[in-house]
VMD Tcl script that draws the C-alpha trace (Angstrom):
set ca {
  {-43.79 48.71 33.15}
  {-45.27 52.13 32.66}
  {-45.41 54.41 35.70}
  {-46.27 58.13 35.52}
  {-43.38 59.00 37.88}
  {-40.87 57.33 35.57}
  {-42.24 59.08 32.51}
  {-42.07 62.48 34.23}
  {-38.67 61.61 35.72}
  {-37.38 61.23 32.18}
  {-38.30 64.88 31.55}
  {-41.79 64.47 30.11}
  {-44.77 66.56 31.19}
  {-47.58 65.32 33.47}
  {-49.92 65.48 30.46}
  {-47.64 63.15 28.53}
  {-47.60 60.74 31.48}
  {-51.41 60.86 31.67}
  {-51.71 60.26 27.94}
  {-49.48 57.18 28.14}
  {-50.74 55.73 31.45}
  {-54.35 56.89 31.47}
  {-56.40 58.37 34.26}
  {-58.49 56.80 36.97}
  {-61.77 57.28 38.79}
  {-62.92 55.60 42.00}
  {-66.25 55.68 43.79}
  {-68.27 55.40 40.59}
  {-71.95 54.43 40.73}
  {-73.41 52.15 38.04}
  {-76.77 53.48 36.81}
  {-79.60 52.67 34.44}
  {-80.74 49.39 33.02}
  {-79.91 49.93 29.32}
  {-77.07 51.43 27.28}
  {-79.12 54.63 26.99}
  {-79.10 55.37 30.74}
  {-75.99 53.52 31.99}
  {-73.14 55.51 33.59}
  {-70.88 56.89 30.84}
  {-67.22 56.07 31.59}
  {-64.76 58.83 30.69}
  {-61.39 57.61 32.00}
  {-59.26 54.56 31.35}
  {-59.16 53.04 34.86}
  {-62.54 52.78 36.62}
  {-63.64 51.45 39.99}
  {-67.36 50.93 40.50}
  {-68.16 50.99 44.21}
  {-71.96 51.28 44.19}
  {-74.65 49.66 42.08}
  {-78.16 48.35 42.35}
  {-79.27 45.13 40.67}
  {-79.38 45.32 36.85}
  {-77.43 48.58 36.52}
  {-74.45 49.22 34.30}
  {-71.81 51.37 32.67}
  {-71.20 52.49 29.10}
  {-67.84 52.51 27.35}
  {-66.47 55.42 25.32}
  {-66.33 55.12 21.53}
  {-64.15 52.21 20.46}
  {-60.72 52.82 18.95}
  {-58.25 50.23 17.75}
  {-55.61 49.82 20.48}
  {-57.66 51.45 23.25}
  {-57.30 49.93 26.74}
  {-59.66 50.26 29.68}
  {-59.99 48.58 33.06}
  {-63.11 48.30 35.16}
  {-63.08 47.06 38.77}
  {-66.43 46.12 40.25}
  {-66.48 46.46 44.06}
  {-70.19 47.27 44.21}
  {-71.58 44.04 45.65}
  {-73.73 43.46 42.53}
  {-73.05 42.16 39.03}
  {-73.01 45.06 36.56}
  {-73.55 45.18 32.80}
  {-71.00 46.82 30.50}
  {-72.34 48.30 27.27}
  {-70.44 49.52 24.19}
  {-70.85 53.16 23.16}
  {-73.19 52.42 20.26}
  {-75.13 49.61 18.62}
  {-72.60 49.18 15.79}
  {-69.95 48.10 18.31}
  {-69.79 44.53 19.63}
  {-67.97 42.86 22.49}
  {-66.11 39.53 22.32}
  {-67.86 37.23 19.85}
  {-70.55 39.67 18.73}
  {-72.28 40.31 22.08}
  {-74.11 43.59 22.64}
  {-72.99 43.73 26.30}
  {-71.04 41.77 28.91}
  {-71.44 41.40 32.66}
  {-68.87 41.82 35.41}
  {-69.40 40.09 38.74}
  {-68.61 41.82 42.00}
  {-64.99 41.61 43.23}
  {-63.77 41.16 39.64}
  {-61.70 43.29 37.27}
  {-62.06 43.45 33.50}
  {-59.47 44.58 30.96}
  {-61.05 45.76 27.70}
  {-59.06 46.14 24.48}
  {-60.28 47.86 21.35}
  {-59.41 45.48 18.52}
  {-60.94 47.70 15.82}
  {-63.24 50.72 15.59}
  {-66.21 48.41 16.24}
  {-64.97 45.58 18.49}
  {-63.98 45.30 22.18}
  {-62.53 42.11 23.62}
  {-62.39 41.43 27.34}
  {-60.30 39.58 29.87}
  {-61.70 39.10 33.37}
  {-59.77 38.28 36.51}
  {-59.82 38.82 40.28}
}
mol new
graphics top color blue
foreach p $ca { graphics top sphere $p radius 0.5 }
foreach p [lrange $ca 0 end-1] q [lrange $ca 1 end] { graphics top cylinder $p $q radius 0.2 }
display resetview
């Protein structure tokens, strides 16, 4: 397992630990009703705590090997959009939804494809 404290305990810098483990944000608010006005995510581990019906979040540009997690604790289903229209999710979808009280792991399989795994 990868823990920042173990990485730094081995003599690496906090920046190295952050690069390996990622960063997190809590208390995020899903916004907008399209990819153009959805909340832009900027960290690798995200917790959405507020949303209205039909709002969403937008992923950063896709990179092969990228990993992101999104936790939805907002009480509403949210929509997750890729960064641009040339990127697809799962089997060619232009967006996916994430129900409340669920967590999604997203993996960049190429520069234009995200795949997702959803759990509790």
